[in-house]
C-alpha positions as CSV (number, residue, x, y, z in Angstrom):
1,M,-33.7,-29.1,-6.1
2,A,-30.8,-28.3,-3.8
3,V,-30.0,-24.7,-3.2
4,S,-26.3,-24.0,-2.8
5,S,-25.1,-21.9,0.2
6,P,-23.5,-18.6,-0.5
7,A,-19.8,-18.8,-0.8
8,R,-18.1,-18.0,2.4
9,P,-16.1,-14.7,2.1
10,T,-12.4,-15.2,1.8
11,L,-10.1,-13.5,4.3
12,P,-7.8,-10.6,3.4
13,A,-4.6,-12.3,2.2
14,N,-2.1,-9.4,2.2
15,L,-3.1,-7.4,5.2
16,R,-0.4,-6.5,7.7
17,D,0.7,-4.0,10.3
18,V,3.8,-2.0,9.1
19,G,4.8,-1.5,12.8
20,G,8.0,-3.0,14.1
21,I,10.3,-2.0,11.1
22,R,13.5,-0.3,12.4
23,T,15.0,2.8,10.9
24,A,18.7,3.4,10.4
25,D,18.9,6.0,13.2
26,G,17.6,4.3,16.3
27,F,13.8,4.4,15.9
28,V,11.1,1.8,15.2
29,L,7.7,2.2,13.6
30,R,4.9,2.1,16.1
31,D,2.5,-0.9,16.1
32,G,-1.1,-0.3,15.3
33,V,-0.8,3.0,13.4
34,L,-0.2,2.1,9.8
35,Y,-1.6,-0.9,8.0
36,R,-1.2,-2.0,4.4
37,G,-3.3,-4.6,2.5
38,D,-5.5,-5.9,-0.3
39,A,-8.9,-4.3,-0.7
40,P,-11.4,-4.9,2.1
41,Q,-14.5,-6.7,1.0
42,P,-18.1,-6.9,2.3
43,G,-18.3,-9.6,4.9
44,D,-14.7,-9.4,6.1
45,P,-14.5,-9.9,9.8
46,R,-14.0,-6.9,12.0
47,S,-11.9,-8.9,14.5
48,A,-8.1,-8.3,14.4
49,H,-7.5,-11.9,15.5
50,R,-9.7,-13.4,12.8
51,L,-7.8,-11.3,10.2
52,G,-4.5,-12.7,11.3
53,L,-3.4,-9.5,13.0
54,E,-2.1,-9.4,16.6
55,P,-5.1,-9.8,18.9
56,T,-4.2,-6.5,20.6
57,A,-4.2,-4.6,17.2
58,T,-6.5,-1.7,16.9
59,W,-9.0,-2.7,14.2
60,P,-10.9,-1.6,12.2
61,P,-8.9,1.5,11.3
62,S,-10.3,5.0,11.7
63,A,-9.1,6.1,8.3
64,V,-8.5,4.4,4.9
65,V,-6.6,5.5,1.8
66,D,-8.1,3.6,-1.2
67,L,-5.7,3.8,-4.2
68,R,-8.2,2.2,-6.6
69,S,-9.8,4.1,-9.5
70,E,-13.5,4.7,-9.9
71,S,-13.6,2.1,-12.7
72,E,-12.3,-0.5,-10.2
73,T,-14.8,0.4,-7.4
74,R,-17.7,0.9,-9.8
75,G,-19.2,3.4,-7.4
76,R,-19.7,0.9,-4.6
77,R,-19.6,2.1,-1.0
78,H,-16.3,1.2,0.7
79,P,-16.8,-1.8,3.1
80,L,-15.2,0.2,6.0
81,A,-17.1,3.5,5.3
82,D,-19.3,2.9,8.4
83,V,-16.3,3.0,10.7
84,A,-13.6,4.9,8.9
85,R,-13.0,8.1,7.0
86,V,-12.3,6.9,3.4
87,H,-9.9,8.9,1.3
88,R,-9.9,7.9,-2.4
89,V,-6.5,8.8,-3.9
90,A,-6.5,7.0,-7.2
91,L,-3.1,5.8,-8.5
92,G,-2.5,4.1,-11.8
93,D,-4.1,6.3,-14.5
94,S,-0.8,6.2,-16.3
95,L,-1.3,2.4,-16.6
96,A,-4.9,2.6,-18.0
97,P,-5.3,0.3,-21.0
98,D,-5.8,3.2,-23.4
99,R,-2.6,4.8,-22.3
100,V,-0.4,1.8,-22.6
101,A,-1.8,0.3,-25.8
102,D,1.3,1.4,-27.7
103,V,3.5,-0.7,-25.5
104,A,3.7,-4.4,-26.2
105,A,2.4,-6.6,-23.5
106,S,5.7,-8.5,-23.4
107,D,7.4,-5.2,-22.4
108,R,5.1,-4.3,-19.6
109,D,7.1,-5.9,-16.8
110,L,6.9,-4.8,-13.2
111,T,9.8,-2.4,-13.3
112,W,8.4,-0.6,-16.3
113,A,5.0,-0.3,-14.6
114,Y,6.4,1.1,-11.3
115,R,8.6,3.6,-13.0
116,R,5.8,4.8,-15.2
117,L,3.5,5.1,-12.2
118,A,6.0,6.9,-10.0
119,A,6.8,9.4,-12.7
120,E,3.2,10.7,-12.6
121,A,2.1,9.9,-9.1
122,G,4.1,12.5,-7.1
123,P,1.1,14.7,-6.1
124,E,-0.9,11.7,-5.1
125,I,1.9,10.3,-2.9
126,A,2.4,13.8,-1.4
127,R,-1.3,13.9,-0.5
128,I,-1.1,10.5,1.1
129,V,1.9,11.5,3.2
130,G,-0.2,14.5,4.4
131,L,-3.0,12.2,5.4
132,L,-0.6,9.8,7.2
133,A,0.8,12.8,9.1
134,R,-2.5,14.3,10.1
135,E,-5.1,11.5,10.6
136,P,-5.4,10.9,14.3
137,G,-6.1,7.2,14.4
138,P,-4.9,4.0,12.7
139,L,-4.8,4.2,8.9
140,L,-5.0,1.5,6.2
141,V,-3.5,2.0,2.8
142,H,-4.7,-0.4,0.2
143,C,-5.3,-0.9,-3.5
144,A,-6.8,-4.1,-5.1
145,A,-4.0,-6.6,-4.2
146,G,-2.0,-4.5,-1.8
147,K,1.2,-5.2,-3.6
148,D,2.1,-2.7,-6.4
149,R,0.4,0.7,-5.8
150,T,0.4,0.0,-2.1
151,G,4.0,-1.2,-2.2
152,L,5.1,2.0,-4.0
153,V,3.4,4.2,-1.5
154,I,4.6,2.3,1.6
155,G,8.1,2.0,0.2
156,T,8.2,5.8,-0.3
157,V,6.9,6.5,3.2
158,L,9.5,4.1,4.8
159,A,12.3,5.7,2.8
160,A,11.1,9.1,4.0
161,L,11.4,7.8,7.6
162,D,15.0,6.6,7.0
163,V,14.3,2.9,6.9
164,P,17.2,1.1,5.3
165,R,16.6,-0.1,1.8
166,D,16.9,-3.8,2.6
167,R,14.2,-3.6,5.3
168,I,11.9,-1.7,2.9
169,V,12.4,-4.4,0.3
170,A,11.9,-7.2,2.8
171,D,8.5,-5.9,3.9
172,Y,7.5,-5.5,0.3
173,L,8.5,-9.0,-0.6
174,R,6.3,-10.5,2.0
175,T,3.5,-10.4,-0.5
176,N,5.1,-13.3,-2.4
177,D,4.4,-15.5,0.6
178,V,0.6,-15.2,0.1
179,L,0.1,-15.2,-3.6
180,D,-2.1,-18.3,-3.8
181,A,-4.6,-17.0,-1.3
182,L,-4.3,-13.4,-2.7
183,W,-5.2,-14.4,-6.2
184,A,-7.9,-16.7,-5.1
185,R,-9.5,-13.8,-3.3
186,L,-9.0,-11.4,-6.2
187,R,-10.5,-13.7,-8.8
188,A,-13.5,-14.4,-6.5
189,S,-14.1,-10.6,-6.4
190,G,-13.9,-10.3,-10.2
191,V,-10.4,-9.0,-10.6
192,P,-8.9,-10.3,-13.9
193,D,-5.5,-11.9,-14.1
194,P,-2.7,-9.6,-15.3
195,D,-1.5,-9.8,-18.9
196,H,2.1,-10.4,-18.0
197,D,3.4,-13.2,-15.7
198,S,5.7,-10.8,-13.8
199,L,2.7,-8.9,-12.5
200,F,1.3,-11.8,-10.5
201,G,3.9,-11.3,-7.7
202,V,6.4,-8.7,-6.6
203,E,10.1,-8.3,-7.5
204,A,12.8,-6.5,-5.5
205,A,14.3,-5.0,-8.6
206,A,11.1,-3.2,-9.5
207,L,10.7,-1.4,-6.2
208,E,14.5,-0.7,-6.0
209,A,14.4,0.9,-9.4
210,V,11.7,3.3,-8.5
211,L,13.3,4.1,-5.1
212,D,16.5,4.8,-7.0
213,D,14.6,7.3,-9.2
214,I,13.0,9.0,-6.2
215,E,16.2,9.2,-4.1
216,A,18.1,10.6,-7.1
217,H,15.9,13.7,-6.8
218,D,17.6,16.9,-5.5
219,G,17.2,16.5,-1.7
220,G,16.5,12.8,-1.9
221,V,13.1,11.3,-1.0
222,H,12.3,14.4,1.1
223,G,13.1,16.6,-1.9
224,F,10.9,14.5,-4.1
225,L,8.0,14.8,-1.7
226,R,8.4,18.5,-1.2
227,A,8.6,19.1,-5.0
228,A,5.4,17.0,-5.3
229,G,3.6,19.2,-2.8
230,T,4.3,17.8,0.6
231,D,4.2,20.4,3.4
232,P,7.6,20.2,5.1
233,D,5.8,20.2,8.5
234,D,4.0,17.0,7.5
235,L,7.3,15.3,7.1
236,R,8.0,16.2,10.8
237,R,4.5,15.1,11.8
238,L,4.9,11.9,9.9
239,A,8.0,11.0,11.9
240,E,6.5,12.1,15.2
241,R,3.4,10.0,14.6
242,L,5.0,6.8,13.3
243,L,8.3,6.5,15.1
244,V,9.3,5.8,18.7
245,P,12.8,5.2,20.1
246,D,14.0,1.6,19.5
247,A,14.0,0.0,22.9
248,A,16.3,-2.7,21.6
249,I,19.2,-0.3,21.4
250,A,18.2,2.1,24.2
């Protein structure tokens, strides 16, 4: 009787360096400091080149922000826990099945989900900004797919750094280029398909709606973050850590 070989682990599909994005005021995000992605899995390579990152990228990261809930991770040790400080900052409790049961599945589109999440996630986003500002080494922010919760967090961080809206949205929409590989990896890891077609990919209108809500706060995105608990000094540290003058316009 033939014995089948174990399935070869799939590669992260939605992992990327946030570096290189330009702000509106003459700065650019440093390379190799902030990464975003889908969830690391056991067996993923530790080589930047094999992961599709620049060969010179610093990888693995020294810190990780995992946005998944305990029910998603099922108590399993994080695959990067041997090399990184793992901070679990769960986002999405407001979207738990028992809390959205009164909303018809047909109404649970991406814009609805983002606005509901952002309305309750201010303290968690503020904590993440503090971690980004204070962690000394490269940091990875991820959820399961690296598209929705991660997209909301990274979009807010970029807005706080004065990145123009069109560049924030352009980075976010890159997820749509990898959907086939992303969902193959998610299904292989046991993640179920969403119950609404719009949740398979990402939509500019969804992120723009939640950024509109955040920026409408008194004081804009910085006012939103301060009201949620961000130390004002961390907003300064965030910029010092992530931004360098843009050589292209120096």
